N, C-alpha and C positions, 0 to 999 in steps of 0.2 A: 536816536546815536548815526554820528556821522559813517561812514564808507568809504579810506580812500583805495583805490583801483592802482596797481602794484606784478612789475614785471618780480623779480627776482633770482636770480639763479644759487644751486647747490653746487659750489664748486671745486674740482677735484685735481691735485696732482700726480706723477708718476708713481705716490710716495703710500698714493688709496689714501696720500692725507687730505682735511678741508678747511677751506680757512673762510676767515669768521671775519666781516671790518665793525671795528668799533669808530659813529659819530663820533665829533666834538662835544663834549656836554652830555653822550650817554653811559652807561653801566655795560647793558647791551650789546653784546657782539649777537652778530646779523648778517646773512645775505647782502651777495654785496646785486645794484639794483634803489628803486626808485619809483616814485606814480607815476603814473600813464597819462600825460597829455595830452590835453585833448585833439580828436584824426590822430593818433596815435600811433602802430598796434602793438602789441604786446614787444614787439623779437623789435622793434624801433625804441621802444622806450634802454632796452638792453642795451644794445648796441651803447646808446648814448655813456647813458649809468655809469659803464663797464667805463671807456673812453674820458668822465669826466672823476670821476673818483680812484678806480685803479691804475691810469694811460695804461689800459691791454684792445686791444680790436679782436673781437674779441667771433671772426672772420676768417682767419687764423688757425683759428682751436674746433673743435668735434660738442656742439653744442644738441643735447634735445631737451624735449617739452616732457619733463614729470607728471606734473592736474596743475587743478587749482588749491582751493586751502585758505579758506574765510578761520582771521582773531583780536583777541583782540593787542589796538597796537603799541603800545610796547614807548613811548616816548610820547601820544598823542593823548588824554583823558577824554573820554566816554570819545571812540573813535573803533571802531573795525579796520583793518589790514585786507583785501580779501583778496588776492593773491596768483599771476601764471609765475605760477614755477620750471625754472628748466635746467637740465644738467650738465654746467660746462667743463670738458675735459682742457687743464691746461699742461700744455708742453713743457715750457718755463717757466717758473719757478721766481726765475733772477726778472721778468718782466713785468711783477708788478709794483709799483710806484704807487704810493700814498695822492692823492691830492681834496681839493673843496672839501665837502666837508668832512671826514674821511679823517680818522685822529692815531691810529692804526691799526695794524692788523696783524692777522698769524692764521699763518699754519696749523694745526690740529690733529694731532695723531688719535691711535683709542686707544690705548690707557693712559693720554692725560685730557679729552673733553671735557667729565666730567668736575670741571681743573675750574668755567668760564660759562660766567649768568651766558645764557644763550637768549633772544628773544625766541616767544614766541613764534615764531610762523617757524623758523629753523625751528627749534627745538621739541611743535607738534607734524612735521611734515617733513624738512629736511634729512634730521637726524635720526630719524629710522631709518632709514632708507638707505644712508650712508653708510648708517651699522652694520644693515644689512649685503651692500657691499664690501663688510672686513670675512664676508667671510669665503 
């Protein structure tokens, strides 16, 4: 089985909504982030992916490390993803502008999160953390 190493982020705003993105051709909403390239640190990956996917410079926002998680990839067969997961608190929603391979983004609130088909990594690791923030 193939393993892909990722850097991803649970992204929240001042209303404690969670940002999720959907790649072109995928039915799953997932966290912003992506594959760690050779000789790249997870934070470097995260910075690059935020700029590529949603045009956000994370240096202007609060960033903290949440932990690591490994699970089945949703868009690649016989593949596991092993992720370094961060929390990015965006100061302004208006800053988000999708690009690259992202087809859609949504701000998910506590009442409607169950209406979205979430990627395993988001559902298994970050969703419980985000739900705990709602308390």
